[in-house]
C-alpha positions in Angstrom: -32.3 -34.0 13.5 -30.2 -30.9 12.5 -32.0 -28.6 10.1 -30.2 -26.2 7.7 -31.1 -22.5 8.1 -33.6 -21.2 5.6 -32.6 -18.5 3.2 -34.1 -17.2 0.0 -33.2 -19.0 -3.2 -30.1 -17.6 -4.9 -28.8 -15.9 -1.8 -25.9 -16.9 0.3 -26.5 -17.5 4.0 -26.3 -14.3 6.1 -22.8 -15.2 7.6 -21.3 -15.6 4.2 -22.8 -12.3 3.0 -21.4 -10.5 6.2 -17.9 -12.0 5.6 -18.0 -10.8 2.0 -19.1 -7.3 3.1 -16.2 -7.1 5.6 -13.7 -8.0 2.8 -15.2 -5.4 0.4 -14.7 -2.4 2.8 -12.2 0.2 1.8 -9.2 1.1 3.9 -10.8 2.9 6.8 -10.4 4.3 10.2 -12.1 2.8 13.3 -14.9 5.2 12.7 -15.6 3.3 9.4 -14.9 6.3 7.2 -12.3 5.8 4.4 -9.0 7.6 5.1 -9.1 9.4 1.7 -12.5 10.8 2.5 -11.2 12.3 5.8 -8.4 14.0 3.8 -10.7 15.2 1.1 -12.9 16.9 3.7 -10.1 18.3 5.8 -7.3 19.2 3.3 -8.1 18.5 -0.4 -4.7 20.0 -1.5 -2.9 17.2 0.4 -4.6 14.7 -1.9 -3.5 16.5 -5.0 0.0 17.0 -3.8 0.2 13.3 -2.8 -1.1 12.2 -6.1 1.3 14.3 -8.1 4.3 13.3 -5.9 3.3 9.6 -6.2 3.0 9.9 -10.0 6.4 11.6 -10.3 8.1 9.2 -7.8 6.7 6.1 -9.5 7.5 7.3 -13.0 11.1 8.1 -12.0 11.7 4.8 -10.1 9.9 2.7 -12.7 11.8 4.3 -15.5 15.1 3.6 -13.7 14.1 0.0 -12.9 12.9 -0.7 -16.5 15.9 1.0 -18.2 18.7 -0.5 -16.1 20.5 -3.4 -17.6 21.6 -4.9 -14.3 19.7 -7.8 -12.9 18.2 -6.6 -9.6 16.8 -9.9 -8.4 19.3 -9.9 -5.6 17.5 -7.0 -4.0 14.5 -9.1 -3.1 15.7 -10.5 0.2 17.1 -7.2 1.4 13.9 -5.4 0.6 11.8 -8.1 2.3 13.9 -7.6 5.5 13.7 -3.8 5.2 9.9 -4.1 5.0 9.8 -6.3 8.1 12.0 -3.7 9.9 9.6 -0.9 8.9 6.7 -2.9 10.3 8.6 -3.6 13.5 9.4 0.1 13.8 5.7 0.9 13.3 4.7 -1.5 16.1 7.4 -0.1 18.5 6.3 3.4 17.7 2.8 2.5 18.9 4.1 1.8 22.4 7.1 4.1 22.7 7.1 7.8 22.2 9.6 8.6 19.4 10.0 12.2 18.3 8.8 12.7 14.7 8.2 9.0 14.3 5.5 9.7 11.6 8.1 11.5 9.4 10.7 8.8 10.0 8.2 6.1 9.2 7.0 7.9 6.0 10.5 8.7 4.7 11.8 5.2 5.4 8.6 3.7 3.8 9.1 5.9 0.7 12.7 4.7 0.4 11.7 1.0 0.8 8.7 1.2 -1.6 10.7 3.2 -4.1 13.3 0.4 -4.1 10.4 -2.1 -4.4 9.2 -0.1 -7.4 12.6 -0.2 -9.1 12.8 -4.0 -8.3 9.3 -4.7 -9.7 9.8 -2.8 -12.9 13.1 -4.6 -13.4 11.3 -7.9 -12.9 8.7 -6.8 -15.4 11.3 -6.2 -18.0 13.0 -9.5 -17.5 9.8 -11.6 -17.1 7.7 -13.7 -19.5 4.1 -12.7 -20.2 2.9 -15.5 -17.8 4.4 -13.6 -14.8 2.9 -10.2 -15.7 -0.2 -10.4 -13.4 1.7 -11.0 -10.1 4.2 -8.3 -11.0 1.4 -5.9 -11.9 -0.2 -6.6 -8.5 3.1 -5.9 -6.8 3.5 -2.6 -8.7 -0.1 -1.7 -7.7 0.7 -2.3 -4.1 3.9 -0.2 -4.4 1.9 2.7 -5.9 -0.8 2.4 -3.2 1.7 2.4 -0.3 3.7 5.3 -1.8 0.5 7.3 -2.1 -0.5 6.6 1.5 3.0 7.5 2.8 3.0 10.7 0.7 -0.4 11.5 2.0 0.8 11.1 5.6 3.7 13.5 4.8 1.6 16.2 3.0 -1.4 15.9 5.3 0.6 15.8 8.5 -0.8 19.1 9.8 -4.3 17.6 9.9 -5.8 16.2 13.1 
């Protein structure tokens, strides 16, 4: 007869707790340390510069996307394919030595996510209140990616 594993009352089995802990970890390097902590220790000014540049970039792109009267929903497919192209470039750059690939990747990513920010703020203006949560999640991801790309540009001197 198969017996179920014993665990304390009110606690999930160990495997479930371990899976939840893996999902809760921040963006980190293979060493387990968060990327932002590495930058904070090595070059704190890169964090401030990236945060300021992200705020200004998102404010400008978001203001344009919200203020424009054009319907930008046709941008969605193009932006999706541009993002897939950026991912493909990143994978190729792992295996092939491309001069200044980190700068090319960061600038292309900023252009793509800047366009995504314009697109998402335009969607926010044209949407109903029911669609606000997925659009807000998209804007959060835009801001997060813009910050990481700006951090790779401003903190590029760091090893």
